[in-house]
PALONU-648268 format. One line per 4 residues: for each residue x, y negated, z of C-alpha. Coordinates in Angstrom, 1 decimal. Each point is the difference from the previous one (the first is absolute). Example, Ala and Ser with C-alpha at 12.3 -4.5 7.8 and 13.67 -1.06 7.14 Angstrom:
// PALONU-648268
12.3/4.5/7.8 | 1.4/-3.4/-0.7
// end
This chain:
// PALONU-648268
0.5/81.9/-110.0 | -0.3/-3.0/-2.5 | 1.4/2.1/-2.8 | -2.5/2.8/0.6
-3.0/-2.3/0.3 | 1.0/-2.1/-3.1 | 0.2/3.1/-2.1 | -3.4/0.9/1.1
-1.1/-3.6/-1.0 | 1.5/0.3/-3.4 | -1.7/3.5/-0.4 | -3.3/-1.7/1.1
0.4/-2.6/-2.7 | 0.2/2.7/-2.7 | -3.3/1.4/1.0 | -1.9/-3.2/-0.4
-2.1/-0.2/-3.0 | 1.2/-2.4/-2.8 | -2.6/-2.3/-1.3 | 0.1/-3.1/-2.3
-0.2/-3.1/2.1 | -0.3/-3.7/-0.8 | 2.4/-2.5/1.6 | -1.2/-3.7/-0.1
2.6/-2.7/0.1 | -0.6/-3.5/1.4 | -0.5/-1.6/-3.4 | -2.8/2.6/-0.8
2.3/2.3/-2.2 | -0.9/3.7/0.5 | 2.7/2.6/-0.3 | -0.6/3.7/-0.4
1.6/2.4/2.5 | -0.3/3.5/1.5 | -1.0/0.5/3.7 | 2.7/1.4/2.3
2.6/-0.5/-2.8 | 0.0/-3.7/-1.0 | 1.8/-2.3/2.4 | 0.1/-3.9/0.2
3.5/0.1/-1.2 | -1.0/2.0/-3.1 | -2.6/-2.7/-0.9 | 2.5/-2.7/0.8
2.7/1.7/-2.3 | -2.6/0.5/-2.7 | -0.4/-3.7/-0.1 | 3.6/-1.0/0.1
3.2/1.3/1.6 | 0.6/-3.5/1.4 | -3.3/0.0/1.9 | 0.7/3.5/1.3
3.5/-1.1/1.3 | -1.4/-3.2/1.4 | -2.9/1.6/1.9 | 0.6/0.8/3.7
-3.3/1.5/0.9 | -3.6/0.2/-1.3 | -3.5/-0.6/1.3 | -2.7/2.7/-0.8
-3.5/-1.1/0.6 | 1.5/-2.7/2.2 | 2.1/2.3/2.1 | 3.9/0.1/-0.1
1.2/3.0/-1.9 | 3.3/1.6/-0.7 | 1.1/-0.5/-3.8 | 0.7/3.9/-0.1
-3.2/1.0/1.8 | -2.4/1.8/-2.5 | -3.3/-1.9/-0.6 | -3.0/2.3/1.0
-3.0/-1.6/-1.7 | -1.2/-2.9/-2.1 | 1.4/-3.1/1.6 | 1.2/-3.6/-0.2
3.7/-0.5/-0.2 | 2.2/-3.0/1.0 | 3.8/-0.1/-0.3 | 1.8/-2.2/2.6
3.5/-1.2/-0.3 | 2.4/-1.6/2.6 | -1.6/-3.4/-0.4 | -3.2/1.1/1.6
-0.6/0.1/3.7 | -0.7/3.7/0.0 | 2.9/0.7/-2.3 | 2.5/-1.7/2.5
-1.4/1.9/2.9 | 0.2/3.4/-1.7 | 3.5/-0.9/-1.3 | 1.3/-1.0/3.4
-1.8/2.9/1.7 | 1.8/2.4/-2.3 | 3.3/-1.8/0.9 | -0.8/0.4/3.6
0.0/3.8/-0.6 | 3.5/-0.3/-1.6 | 1.0/-1.9/3.1 | -1.5/2.7/2.3
2.0/2.7/-1.9 | 3.2/-2.0/0.3 | -0.6/-0.5/3.8 | -0.5/3.7/0.5
3.2/0.7/-1.8 | 2.0/-2.6/1.9 | -1.4/0.2/3.4 | -2.0/3.3/0.3
-2.8/-1.5/2.2 | -3.7/0.3/-0.2 | -1.8/-2.2/-2.6 | -3.1/-1.9/1.4
-1.7/-2.6/-2.2 | 1.2/-1.4/-3.3 | -2.5/-2.4/-1.6 | 0.3/-2.7/-2.6
-0.3/-3.4/1.4 | -0.2/-3.6/-1.5 | 3.2/-0.4/-1.7 | 1.5/3.5/0.2
-0.1/3.0/2.3 | 1.3/1.6/3.2 | 0.4/3.4/1.5 | 0.1/0.9/3.9
2.1/2.8/1.3 | 0.3/1.5/3.4 | 3.8/0.5/0.6 | 0.4/0.4/3.7
1.7/-2.4/2.4 | 3.5/0.9/-1.2 | -0.6/-1.1/-3.5 | -0.9/-3.3/-1.7
0.2/-1.9/-3.2 | 2.3/-3.0/-0.5 | 0.7/-2.3/-3.0 | 3.3/2.0/-0.8
-2.3/2.9/-1.0 | -1.8/-2.0/-2.7 | 2.4/0.9/-2.8 | 0.1/3.6/0.9
-3.8/0.3/0.0 | -0.3/-1.8/-3.3 | 2.7/2.3/-1.5 | -2.1/3.1/0.9
-3.2/-1.7/-1.3 | 1.6/-0.8/-3.4 | 1.1/3.6/-0.2 | -3.6/1.1/0.5
-1.1/-2.5/-2.8 | 2.6/1.5/-2.4 | -1.4/3.5/0.7 | -3.4/-1.1/-1.4
-1.8/2.0/2.6 | -3.6/0.7/-0.8 | -2.8/-0.9/2.4 | -2.1/3.1/0.5
-3.6/-0.3/1.5 | -1.5/2.8/2.0 | -3.2/0.3/1.9 | 0.5/1.9/3.3
-2.1/1.2/2.9 | 0.4/-1.5/3.4 | 1.1/3.4/1.4 | 2.8/0.4/-2.8
1.0/-3.7/0.6 | 0.5/0.7/3.8 | 2.1/3.1/-0.9 | 2.2/-1.9/-2.6
0.7/-3.0/2.2 | 0.4/1.9/3.3 | 3.6/-1.2/0.1 | -1.1/-3.6/0.1
-2.1/-0.9/3.1 | -0.9/-3.4/-1.5 | -1.5/1.4/-3.2 | -1.8/2.6/2.2
-1.6/-3.0/2.0 | -1.0/-1.7/-3.3 | -1.7/3.2/-1.1 | -1.8/0.7/3.1
-1.0/-3.5/0.6 | -0.3/-1.8/-3.4 | -1.1/2.8/-2.4 | -3.8/0.2/0.5
-0.7/2.3/-3.0 | 0.7/3.8/-0.5 | 2.5/-0.8/-2.6 | 2.4/-2.8/-1.0
2.9/-0.6/-2.5 | 3.8/0.3/0.3 | 2.6/-1.0/-2.5 | 3.3/1.5/-0.8
3.0/-1.7/-1.6 | 3.2/2.0/0.0 | 0.5/1.5/3.5 | -2.5/-2.5/1.7
-3.5/1.2/0.6 | -2.1/-2.8/1.7 | -3.5/-0.4/1.1 | -1.5/-2.6/-2.2
-3.1/-1.0/-1.8 | 1.9/-1.3/-3.0 | -0.1/-0.6/-2.9 | 3.7/-0.5/-1.1
2.1/-0.7/-3.1 | 0.7/2.9/-2.3 | 3.6/0.5/1.2 | 2.7/-1.7/2.0
1.8/-1.2/-3.2 | -2.7/-2.7/-0.4 | 1.7/-2.0/2.8 | 2.6/-1.9/-2.0
1.4/-2.1/2.8 | -0.3/0.0/3.8 | 1.4/-1.6/3.2 | 0.1/0.7/3.7
-1.0/-3.5/1.6 | -0.1/0.4/3.7 | -0.5/2.4/3.0 | -1.6/-0.3/3.4
-1.2/2.0/2.9 | -3.7/0.6/0.5 | -2.4/2.2/2.1 | -2.1/2.9/-1.2
-3.2/-1.4/-1.4 | 0.8/-3.3/1.7 | -0.3/1.2/3.5 | 2.8/-1.3/2.3
-0.6/3.0/2.3 | 0.7/2.4/-2.7 | 3.2/1.3/-1.7 | 2.5/-2.6/-1.5
0.5/0.4/-3.6 | 2.4/-1.4/-2.6 | -1.4/-1.7/-3.1 | 1.8/-0.8/-3.3
-1.5/-2.5/-2.4 | 0.6/-0.2/-3.7 | -1.1/-1.4/-3.3 | 0.1/1.3/-3.6
-0.9/-0.9/-3.6 | -0.5/1.6/-3.4 | 2.8/-2.3/-1.5 | 3.2/-1.9/1.1
-1.5/-3.4/-1.1 | -2.7/0.2/2.7 | 2.6/1.0/2.6 | 2.1/-3.2/-1.0
-3.1/-2.1/0.3 | -0.8/1.5/3.4 | 3.5/-0.9/1.4 | -0.3/-3.5/-1.2
-3.4/-0.2/1.6 | 1.5/1.4/3.3 | 2.7/-2.7/0.0 | -2.6/-2.7/-0.5
-2.2/1.6/2.7 | 2.8/0.0/2.5 | 0.6/-3.7/-0.6 | -3.7/-0.6/0.7
-0.1/2.3/3.1 | -2.4/-2.0/2.3 | 2.0/1.3/3.1 | 3.1/-1.6/-1.4
-1.5/-3.2/-1.1 | -2.0/-0.3/3.4 | 3.3/0.0/1.9 | 1.8/-2.4/-2.6
-2.8/-2.5/0.1 | -0.7/0.5/3.8 | -3.6/1.0/-0.7 | -0.5/3.1/2.4
1.9/2.9/1.5 | -0.6/3.2/1.8 | 1.4/1.2/3.3 | 0.3/3.5/1.4
-1.8/-1.2/3.2 | -3.2/-0.3/-2.0 | 0.5/2.3/-3.0 | -2.5/-0.5/-2.7
-1.0/-3.4/1.2 | 1.2/-3.2/-1.8 | 1.6/-3.0/1.7 | -1.0/-3.0/-2.0
2.5/-2.8/0.0 | -1.2/-3.7/-0.4 | 0.6/0.1/-3.8 | -1.7/3.2/-0.5
-2.9/-1.1/2.2 | -0.6/-2.9/-2.3 | -0.5/2.3/-3.0 | -2.2/2.3/2.1
-2.2/-2.8/1.3 | -0.3/-1.5/-3.4 | -1.3/3.2/-1.5 | -2.5/0.5/2.9
-1.3/-3.7/-0.3 | -0.3/0.4/-3.7 | -2.2/3.1/0.4 | -2.0/-1.8/2.7
-0.7/-2.9/-2.2 | -1.3/2.6/-2.7 | -2.2/1.5/2.8 | -1.4/-3.4/0.6
-0.8/-0.4/-3.7 | -1.5/3.4/-0.4 | -2.3/0.2/3.1 | 2.1/2.2/2.2
-0.2/-0.5/3.8 | 3.3/0.6/1.8 | -0.3/1.9/3.3 | 2.3/1.2/2.8
-0.2/3.4/1.4 | 1.8/1.9/2.7 | 3.3/1.8/-0.6 | -0.9/2.7/2.6
-2.9/2.4/0.1 | -1.2/3.0/1.7 | 0.6/3.1/-2.3 | -3.8/0.8/0.1
-0.3/-2.9/-2.7 | 2.0/2.2/-2.4 | -1.9/3.1/1.1 | -3.1/-1.9/-1.2
1.6/-1.3/-3.2 | 1.4/3.5/-0.7 | 3.6/-1.3/-0.4 | 1.3/1.7/3.1
0.6/3.5/-1.4 | 1.8/-1.5/-3.0 | 2.0/-2.9/1.8 | 0.6/1.3/3.5
3.7/0.9/-0.6 | 0.5/-3.5/-1.7 | -1.5/-1.9/2.9 | 1.8/-1.5/3.0
-2.2/1.3/2.8 | 0.2/-0.3/3.8 | -2.0/0.5/3.2 | -2.0/-2.8/1.7
-1.8/0.9/3.1 | -0.3/3.6/-1.0 | -1.4/-0.9/-3.5 | 1.9/0.3/-3.2
0.7/-3.2/-1.9 | 2.0/-0.7/-3.2 | 1.3/-3.1/-2.0 | -2.2/-0.3/-3.0
1.4/1.2/-3.4 | -2.9/-1.5/-2.0 | -2.8/-2.7/0.4 | -3.2/1.7/-1.4
-1.2/1.7/3.3 | 0.3/-3.4/1.8 | -1.8/-1.8/-2.7 | -2.8/2.5/0.3
-0.3/-0.8/3.6 | -0.2/-3.8/-0.9 | -2.9/0.8/-2.5 | -1.8/2.2/2.6
0.1/-2.3/2.9 | -3.3/-1.6/-0.7 | -2.9/0.6/-2.5 | 0.8/-1.0/-3.6
-2.4/-1.4/-2.7 | 0.2/0.4/-3.7 | 0.3/-3.8/-0.2 | 3.5/0.3/1.6
1.2/2.4/-2.8 | 2.5/0.2/-1.4 | 2.0/-0.4/3.2 | 3.8/-0.4/-0.7
2.3/0.5/3.0 | 3.7/-0.8/-0.5 | 2.7/0.9/2.5 | 3.8/-0.5/0.2
0.1/2.1/3.2 | 3.2/1.8/0.8 | 0.0/3.7/-0.8 | 2.3/2.8/1.2
0.7/3.4/-1.5 | 2.5/2.4/1.5 | 2.0/0.7/-3.1 | 3.0/2.5/0.4
3.3/-1.7/0.4 | 1.4/1.6/-3.1 | -2.9/-1.4/-2.1 | 0.6/-3.6/1.1
1.4/-2.1/-2.9 | 0.5/-3.8/0.6 | -3.3/-1.9/-0.7 | -1.6/2.6/-2.2
-0.5/2.6/2.7 | -0.6/-1.4/3.6 | -1.6/0.8/3.2 | -1.3/-3.4/0.7
-1.8/-1.9/-2.7 | -2.8/-2.4/-1.0 | -2.4/0.0/-3.0 | -2.1/-2.3/-1.8
-2.8/2.4/0.9 | -3.7/-0.6/-0.4 | -3.2/2.0/0.1 | -3.1/-0.9/-1.8
-3.3/1.2/1.3 | -2.7/-0.1/-2.9 | -3.1/1.7/-1.4 | 0.3/2.5/-2.8
-1.3/-2.7/-2.4 | 2.7/-2.4/0.8 | 3.0/2.5/-0.7 | 0.4/-1.2/-3.6
0.4/-3.8/0.9 | 2.1/0.7/3.0 | 2.4/2.4/-2.0 | 0.1/-2.6/-2.6
0.9/-2.7/2.6 | 2.7/2.3/1.4 | 1.5/0.4/-3.5 | -0.1/-3.7/-0.7
1.9/-0.5/3.4 | 2.5/2.4/-1.1 | 0.5/-1.7/-3.3 | 0.4/-3.4/1.5
2.7/1.2/2.5 | 1.9/2.3/-2.3 | -0.1/-2.8/-2.8 | 1.5/-2.5/2.3
2.8/2.4/1.1 | 0.7/1.0/-3.6 | -0.8/3.7/0.3 | -1.5/2.2/-2.8
-2.4/2.5/1.4 | -1.8/3.2/-1.1 | -3.3/1.2/1.2 | -1.3/3.6/0.5
-3.4/1.3/1.1 | 0.4/2.9/2.2 | -3.2/2.1/0.3 | -1.6/2.7/2.0
2.5/2.7/1.2 | -0.7/3.6/0.5 | -0.5/-0.5/3.7 | -2.3/-2.9/0.8
-2.6/-1.1/2.5 | -3.4/-1.2/-1.0 | -2.4/0.8/-2.8 | 1.0/0.4/-3.7
-2.8/-2.5/-1.2 | 1.5/-2.7/2.3 | 3.6/0.4/-1.3 | -1.2/0.0/-3.6
-1.9/-3.2/0.6 | 3.0/-1.7/1.8 | 2.3/1.1/-2.8 | -2.2/-1.4/-2.6
0.0/-3.3/1.8 | 3.7/-0.1/0.2 | 0.3/0.8/-3.6 | -2.5/-2.9/-0.7
2.2/-2.4/2.1 | 3.2/1.1/-1.7 | -1.5/-0.4/-3.5 | -1.3/-3.5/0.9
3.4/-1.0/1.4 | 1.5/0.5/-3.5 | 3.4/1.4/0.8 | 1.0/3.4/-1.2
-0.6/2.9/2.5 | 0.4/3.8/0.0 | -2.0/2.8/1.5 | 1.6/2.1/2.6
-2.4/2.8/0.4 | -0.2/1.8/3.5 | 2.5/-2.2/1.8 | -2.4/-2.1/2.0
-0.1/-0.1/3.8 | -2.1/2.6/1.8 | -2.3/-2.8/1.1 | -0.5/-1.8/-3.2
1.3/-0.9/-3.6 | 2.8/-2.7/-0.2 | 2.0/-2.2/-2.4 | 3.7/0.4/0.2
2.2/-3.0/-1.0 | 3.6/0.4/-1.0 | 2.2/-3.1/-0.5 | 3.3/-0.3/-1.9
2.9/-2.1/1.2 | 2.8/-1.7/-1.9 | 1.8/3.4/-0.4 | -3.4/1.6/-1.2
-0.1/2.2/3.1 | -3.5/1.0/1.1 | -1.4/-0.9/3.4 | -3.4/0.7/1.5
-0.9/-2.7/2.3 | -3.8/-1.0/-0.5 | -2.9/2.3/0.6 | -3.7/-0.1/-0.6
-1.9/2.8/1.5 | -3.7/0.8/0.5 | -1.0/1.7/3.2 | -3.2/1.7/0.7
1.1/1.9/3.1 | 1.1/-2.6/2.6 | -3.4/-1.6/-0.1 | -1.5/3.5/0.8
2.5/0.8/2.7 | -0.6/-3.3/1.8 | -3.7/-0.2/-0.6 | 0.3/-3.3/-1.9
-3.4/-1.5/-1.0 | -1.6/-3.2/-1.3 | -3.5/-1.2/-0.1 | -1.1/-0.1/-3.7
-2.6/-2.1/-2.0 | -2.6/2.8/0.7 | 0.7/0.0/3.7 | 1.4/3.3/0.1
3.6/0.8/1.2 | 2.4/0.8/-2.7 | 3.7/1.1/0.1 | 2.7/-2.4/-1.6
2.9/1.0/-2.3 | 3.6/-1.0/1.2 | 2.5/-1.1/-2.6 | 3.5/0.3/1.3
2.4/-2.5/-1.8 | 3.3/-1.5/0.1 | 2.1/-1.9/-2.5 | 3.4/-0.5/1.4
-0.4/3.0/2.1 | 2.7/0.1/2.7 | 1.5/-3.4/0.3 | 3.3/1.6/0.9
0.2/2.3/-3.1 | -1.1/-2.9/-2.2 | 2.8/-2.1/1.5 | 2.4/2.8/-0.9
-1.4/0.2/-3.6 | 0.0/-3.8/-0.5 | 3.5/-0.4/1.2 | 1.3/2.7/-2.5
-2.4/-1.4/-2.8 | 1.4/-3.6/0.4 | 3.6/1.4/0.8 | -0.1/-2.6/2.8
-0.6/-2.8/-2.2 | -3.2/-1.2/1.3 | -2.6/-2.1/-1.8 | -0.4/-3.5/1.5
-3.2/0.6/1.7 | 1.1/3.1/1.8 | 3.6/-1.1/0.6 | 1.5/-0.2/3.5
2.6/-2.3/-1.4 | -1.6/-2.5/-2.1 | 2.2/-3.1/0.2 | 3.5/-0.5/1.3
1.3/-3.6/0.5 | 3.8/-0.6/-0.3 | 1.4/-3.5/0.9 | 3.1/-0.8/-2.1
1.7/-1.4/3.1 | -0.6/0.1/3.9 | -1.0/-3.6/-0.2 | -3.2/1.0/-1.8
-1.0/2.6/2.6 | -2.7/-2.2/1.4 | -1.5/-0.5/-3.3 | 0.0/3.8/-0.8
-1.9/0.5/3.4 | -2.5/-2.7/-1.0 | -0.7/1.8/-3.2 | -0.3/3.3/1.8
-2.6/-1.5/2.5 | -2.1/-1.3/-2.8 | -0.1/3.1/-2.0 | -0.4/2.2/3.1
-3.0/-2.1/1.0 | -1.4/0.8/-3.5 | 0.3/3.8/0.6 | 3.1/0.4/-2.0
2.4/2.7/1.3 | 3.3/-2.2/0.1 | 3.5/0.2/1.5 | 2.9/-2.2/0.0
3.8/0.9/-0.3 | 2.0/-2.6/2.4 | 3.0/2.2/0.3 | 2.8/-2.6/0.0
2.6/2.8/-0.6 | -1.4/1.1/-3.5 | 0.4/-1.8/-3.3 | -3.0/-1.2/-1.9
0.6/2.7/-2.7 | 0.1/2.6/2.7 | -3.2/-1.1/1.5 | -1.8/0.1/-3.4
1.4/3.4/-0.8 | -1.1/1.3/3.5 | -3.5/-1.4/-0.7 | 0.0/1.8/-3.4
1.0/3.3/1.4 | -2.6/-0.3/2.8 | -2.6/-0.4/-2.8 | -1.4/-3.5/0.8
-2.4/-1.0/-2.6 | 1.2/-3.6/0.0 | 3.2/-1.7/1.3 | -0.2/-3.8/0.7
3.4/-1.8/0.0 | -0.1/-3.5/1.6 | 2.5/-2.7/0.0 | 0.6/-3.8/0.0
-0.1/-0.6/-3.8 | -3.3/1.6/-0.3 | -1.4/-1.9/2.9 | 0.7/-3.3/-1.7
-1.9/1.0/-3.1 | -3.3/0.4/1.8 | -0.4/-3.0/2.3 | -3.7/0.7/0.8
0.9/3.1/2.0 | 3.6/-1.2/0.8 | 1.2/3.1/-1.3 | 0.1/2.7/-2.8
0.0/3.7/-0.3 | 1.6/2.0/-2.8 | -1.3/3.5/-0.8 | 2.5/2.6/-1.0
-1.1/3.0/-1.8 | 2.9/1.9/-1.3 | -1.6/3.5/0.2 | -3.2/1.3/-1.1
-1.0/0.8/3.6 | 0.4/-3.5/0.9 | -2.5/-1.3/-2.5 | -2.7/2.5/0.3
-3.3/-1.1/1.7
// end
């Protein structure tokens, strides 16, 4: 069927009228071309063969476009290489198709989803209960993939009707489900490379030969569309690059990341652990609790400076609350719910509806606004067991969550304050960050004029803040525009923790009002904001960012006191008591069976910031205190404050 329809498509192209067109490049240069004939690759190659070879995909009038797809009219053209975000996504998506072809050849199952992800790609396959993937399969799968690359199979794009798609994929019940449930238009696209024909929006690289190096990285079991009651699937992950140097750098990066794995460091330093009896909920050990509490107290001190009022709200609500807020249709499957006296209740997955009840429990005046509620309440989300991952994906967590109730006129000042809060916190933690303004999506609630006004106010606040920011058109939430904040850790990995979101809809749903200057009732705007986000996730990020070498103010092991001999144990304990009373996290090593050097080395390995060694000679030198303390700092981690 594909061959017949593709031939018809090629014949259709020959019937299109060729006209001169103008192609505008990002620098303003205008290139001449011919409609339905000139391609982005033609333009790139006309500039230089190096540019053409380096390009992964193009953007035509802002939309991603295959390099070999003919241009249809006057347009703007941008050529993207692997270094761009979209370039990586297209490159890895194309490699996912290569993986899918290899999996079909090796296992013969039914392919499901095969998307690019952060740092690579994966493909899911239904194989049946009698077959599964194991690590021993990796080399064989890679060999097939490399063979596909050598064949330089062309990616061919074809638009097909929904009826033809159902006929073409009738052998694969999973693709049929996607076509029936996900394809909402009369036509959509498929791509072919070699024998693989896959339902796909694209675009892709020109041919499989563009993938110069690849690696299968891991495998896992998963469920169809994440539903634990659906079929079990086998998933294979991989990564690929356009040159070997990048693969070598990736391997070095993976080795360093493995050393910094927060799950490993958490056990080594006795910070936290997880147990199957409460999957997805962290057990905080005493040392880990010190860090957790320090972060929370720090944010609380910032709240005090910045006019936030801390509140405590219930963990459990009647589900009618989320019917009112509109969350229930979207979150019901991710909520822990249960019956209480014939009513349905659930553990809260977010704080905002409860904060609306706080605002609404009595009449409000314009004099109270802005009203800033902050809440460290415990939240629960019913994540699938296969999605749980240390502290970065949990079921039970706390956030530095706050909601600001303000007037429209106060939006700029409040957003500016949120951004300043963010800068203070991330600056102290040593994080770089990037800002994006996400604007009105295609499906939104409210009036266009209100959205436009809100977006202009956010732009004003961002401009006045002074940090660089980018526009992310159409990616706002359905209830309001938002500012997305991405931080970079010591390994330059991206993490999205903070959020600043405007919300026009919750005040409407809860009927929130305040009495204005003119005596009339007006509706407030809600600003959702968090800086650390989930404290659990931030703990995981910080553990890996610092590689377990905690700065003094966060450290759960600030000082270790080591007496040179047992006769000085009492003095060591005296020092411990004095520093403990001054809020220093301090321990002593009084083990009579260990040598002095061994004790010092143990303290270094445990990442104590300071090691105090006490003995008789030192005591004689400082008669005013009847003793002396020597600080040893033989490693960088022991000297950082």
